[in-house]
C-alpha positions in Angstrom: -0.1 0.0 0.0 1.2 3.5 -0.6 3.0 5.3 2.2 2.9 9.2 2.3 6.2 10.9 2.6 7.4 14.6 2.5 9.4 14.1 -0.7 6.1 12.8 -2.5 8.3 10.0 -3.9 6.3 6.7 -4.4 7.1 4.3 -1.5 5.4 1.1 -0.7 5.1 -0.9 2.4 4.2 -4.6 2.6 1.3 -5.5 5.0 0.2 -9.1 5.9 -3.5 -9.9 4.8 -5.3 -10.3 8.0 -7.8 -12.9 7.0 -4.9 -15.2 6.0 -3.2 -14.8 9.4 -6.5 -15.4 11.2 -7.1 -18.5 9.2 -3.6 -19.8 9.9 -3.3 -18.7 13.6 -6.9 -19.2 15.1 -8.3 -22.6 16.1 -11.4 -23.5 13.9 -14.4 -24.5 16.0 -16.9 -26.9 14.6 -20.6 -26.0 15.0 -22.4 -28.7 17.1 -20.8 -31.8 18.3 -19.5 -32.4 21.9 -15.9 -33.8 21.4 -12.7 -32.2 22.0 -11.7 -29.8 19.3 -8.0 -29.0 18.8 -5.9 -27.4 16.2 -2.3 -26.6 16.7 -0.2 -23.8 15.2 3.0 -22.2 16.2 2.3 -20.1 19.1 -1.3 -21.2 19.5 -2.8 -23.7 22.0 -6.5 -24.3 21.8 -8.5 -27.1 23.3 -12.2 -27.1 23.9 -14.4 -29.7 25.8 -18.3 -29.1 26.9 -17.1 -28.1 30.3 -14.0 -26.0 29.2 -14.2 -23.0 26.9 -11.5 -20.6 25.9 -11.6 -17.0 27.1 -12.0 -15.4 23.6 -15.5 -14.4 22.8 -15.7 -11.2 20.9 -13.7 -9.0 18.6 -14.4 -5.2 18.2 -14.1 -3.4 14.9 -12.8 0.0 16.0 -15.1 2.9 15.4 -12.2 4.8 14.3 -12.4 3.1 11.0 -15.9 2.0 9.8 -15.8 -1.4 8.6 -18.4 -0.7 5.9 -16.7 2.1 4.0 -17.5 2.4 0.3 -14.1 1.0 -0.6 -14.2 -2.4 -2.5 -10.8 -3.4 -1.0 -11.9 -2.7 2.5 -15.2 -4.4 2.1 -13.6 -7.6 0.7 -11.2 -7.8 3.6 -14.0 -7.1 6.2 -16.0 -9.9 4.6 -13.2 -12.5 4.8 -12.4 -11.5 8.3 -16.0 -11.9 9.4 -16.0 -15.3 7.8 -12.8 -16.4 9.6 -14.2 -15.2 13.0 -17.5 -16.7 12.6 -16.1 -20.1 11.5 -14.4 -20.1 15.0 -17.4 -19.1 17.0 -15.9 -15.8 17.7 -18.3 -12.9 18.1 -18.0 -9.5 16.3 -19.1 -6.0 17.5 -19.2 -3.0 15.1 -20.4 0.5 14.8 -21.2 1.8 11.2 -22.8 4.8 9.5 -22.2 3.2 6.1 -24.1 1.0 3.8 -23.8 -2.7 4.7 -23.5 -4.6 1.5 -26.1 -7.4 0.9 -23.5 -10.3 1.1 -22.1 -8.9 4.4 -25.7 -8.4 5.7 -26.6 -12.0 4.9 -23.4 -13.2 6.7 -24.2 -11.2 9.8 -27.8 -12.5 9.8 -26.6 -16.1 9.5 -24.5 -15.7 12.4 -26.9 -13.5 14.5 -25.8 -14.8 17.9 -22.3 -13.8 17.3 -23.1 -10.3 16.4 -23.5 -7.0 18.3 -24.3 -4.0 16.1 -24.5 -0.2 16.5 -26.0 1.9 13.8 -24.9 5.5 14.1 -27.5 8.1 13.3 -27.6 11.7 14.5 -30.6 13.1 12.6 -33.2 12.0 10.1 -32.5 15.2 8.1 -30.5 14.1 5.1 -29.6 17.7 4.3 -27.8 17.9 7.8 -26.3 14.4 7.1 -24.8 15.5 3.8 -23.2 18.5 5.6 -21.8 16.6 8.7 -21.4 13.2 7.3 -21.1 13.6 3.5 -19.9 10.1 2.7 -22.2 8.1 5.1 -25.5 6.3 4.2 -28.7 8.1 4.1 -31.0 8.2 7.1 -33.5 5.8 5.4 -30.7 3.2 4.7 -29.5 3.2 8.2 -32.9 2.8 9.6 -33.7 0.0 7.2 -30.4 -1.7 8.3 -31.4 -1.5 11.9 -34.8 -3.0 11.2 -33.0 -5.9 9.2 -30.6 -6.5 12.0 -33.1 -6.6 14.8 -35.4 -8.8 12.9 -32.6 -11.4 12.4 -32.2 -11.5 16.2 -28.9 -9.4 16.2 -28.6 -7.3 19.4 -28.7 -3.8 17.7 -28.3 -0.3 19.2 -29.0 3.1 17.9 -25.9 5.4 18.4 -26.6 9.1 18.5 -23.0 10.3 18.4 -22.1 13.0 18.0 -25.1 15.1 19.1 -24.5 18.5 17.6 -25.1 21.5 19.9 -27.5 24.0 18.6 -28.2 21.7 15.6 -29.5 18.3 16.6 -29.9 18.6 20.4 -33.5 19.8 20.4 -36.5 17.9 21.6 -37.8 17.4 17.9 -34.7 15.5 16.8 -34.6 13.4 19.8 -38.3 12.5 19.4 -37.9 11.4 15.9 -34.8 9.4 16.6 -36.3 7.6 19.6 -39.5 6.9 17.7 -37.5 5.5 14.9 -35.5 3.3 17.3 -38.7 1.8 18.6 -40.0 1.1 15.2 -36.9 -0.6 14.3 -37.1 -2.9 17.3 -34.2 -1.3 19.1 -34.3 -0.9 23.0 -31.0 0.8 23.8 -29.4 4.1 22.7 -25.8 5.1 23.1 -25.0 8.8 22.9 -22.3 11.3 23.2 -22.0 15.1 22.6 -19.7 16.6 20.0 -16.2 17.6 21.2 -13.7 19.5 19.1 -10.0 19.0 18.0 -8.3 21.3 15.6 -8.8 18.9 12.7 -12.6 18.5 13.4 -13.0 22.3 13.4 -11.1 22.7 10.2 -13.3 20.1 8.5 -16.5 21.5 9.8 -15.5 24.8 8.5 -15.0 23.4 5.1 -18.2 21.7 5.2 -20.7 23.2 2.6 -18.7 26.3 2.8 -19.5 26.7 6.6 -23.2 26.4 6.4 -25.5 28.0 8.9 -25.8 24.7 10.8 -22.0 24.6 11.0 -21.8 28.1 12.3 -24.5 27.5 14.9 -22.8 24.3 16.1 -19.3 25.9 16.5 -20.9 29.0 18.1 -22.2 26.8 20.9 -18.4 26.4 21.9 -18.0 30.0 23.0 -17.3 29.1 26.6 -15.7 25.6 26.4 -13.9 23.5 28.8 -10.8 21.2 28.3 -11.5 17.6 29.4 -9.3 14.5 29.3 -11.0 11.6 27.6 -10.3 7.9 27.9 -7.6 7.7 25.2 -3.8 7.9 25.8 -2.8 11.3 26.8 -5.8 12.9 24.9 -7.7 15.9 25.7 -10.4 17.7 23.8 -12.5 20.9 23.7 -15.9 20.2 25.0 -19.1 22.0 26.0 -19.3 23.0 29.7 -20.3 20.0 32.0 -23.6 21.7 32.9 -24.6 22.1 29.2 -23.8 18.5 28.3 -25.7 17.4 31.4 -28.8 19.3 30.1 -28.5 17.8 26.6 -28.1 14.2 28.0 -31.1 14.9 30.4 -33.2 16.1 27.5 -32.5 12.9 25.5 -32.9 10.6 28.5 -36.3 12.1 29.4 -37.6 11.7 25.8 -36.1 8.3 25.5 -37.8 7.1 28.8 -41.2 8.1 27.2 -40.5 5.6 24.6 -39.2 3.0 27.1 -35.6 3.2 25.8 -32.5 3.1 27.8 -29.7 5.6 27.2 -26.1 4.7 27.8 -23.7 7.7 27.8 -20.4 7.3 26.3 -18.0 7.3 29.3 -14.9 7.4 27.1 -15.8 10.8 25.7 -17.6 12.1 28.8 -15.6 10.7 31.8 -16.7 13.6 34.0 -20.4 12.8 33.8 -20.7 9.1 32.8 -19.4 5.7 33.8 -19.8 2.0 32.9 -20.0 1.1 29.2 -21.9 2.2 26.1 -21.5 -1.3 24.7 -19.6 0.0 21.7 -17.3 -3.1 21.9 -20.3 -5.4 22.5 -21.4 -7.3 25.6 -20.6 -10.9 25.8 -21.2 -13.6 28.3 -18.1 -14.3 30.3 -16.4 -17.6 29.6 -14.1 -19.6 31.9 -10.6 -19.3 30.4 -8.6 -22.5 30.0 -6.0 -21.4 27.4 -5.3 -18.2 25.5 -4.4 -18.1 21.7 -1.5 -16.0 20.7 -2.2 -14.5 17.3 1.2 -13.5 16.6 4.7 -14.8 17.8 
């Protein structure tokens, strides 16, 4: 793959293809049957019986890189990774704002018990989505995906993240989103309020030539506070604690009227939240007998 460099000379780095490594290094688990299942590789020890299961139970696709980006090479790799993990009885958790291709959707549905999904949606207004999330799926596509996932028995959450101050933090938007979640069969919402870093501010200012919505959003940060988030040596510019509390309470009150549970993202709001927003999935703990080492 190309590697950027200050001299703009073409350079290439060699990367191992992850699905091949997973196939070679992870023990394959047969579906059904009660005998001992063992597969040996260098650096890997794996043995399972009905009374003994390995610790591994789920893999999380980091939200820093949407697994369903509209890039054929990315989609192909993600599909093969899903195949390898499901073949070994390993669960998958993901967050997406993209279009889930049909072959991926069918694979997820076929392995529903091993899937935990979050669909990101901040508004049903496609004009605002094109401004703030220009390469993501439309609102209608994301809602339909939520329905298909829940109807397949996949534990699915709506993720309202980021809530845009002065743009999508009003009662009307929250009512629409909560009603949509209920109609889609969703019972949990995860949420967080927008915070700023310099690169985020620059991109917002470039969005649709700094539309009125962007101007209102950035104007809400006239009296910000600096907070440390749950990332290594990371701090961000956030709304004052009291204002974030008001936004969360507004959402939580409306959600309660729809019998929905709201989980605040504690990673991004450590000063007013705790616990988990389930972004990495929630899995039944298994008794560990051995651990698999993927790479020597």
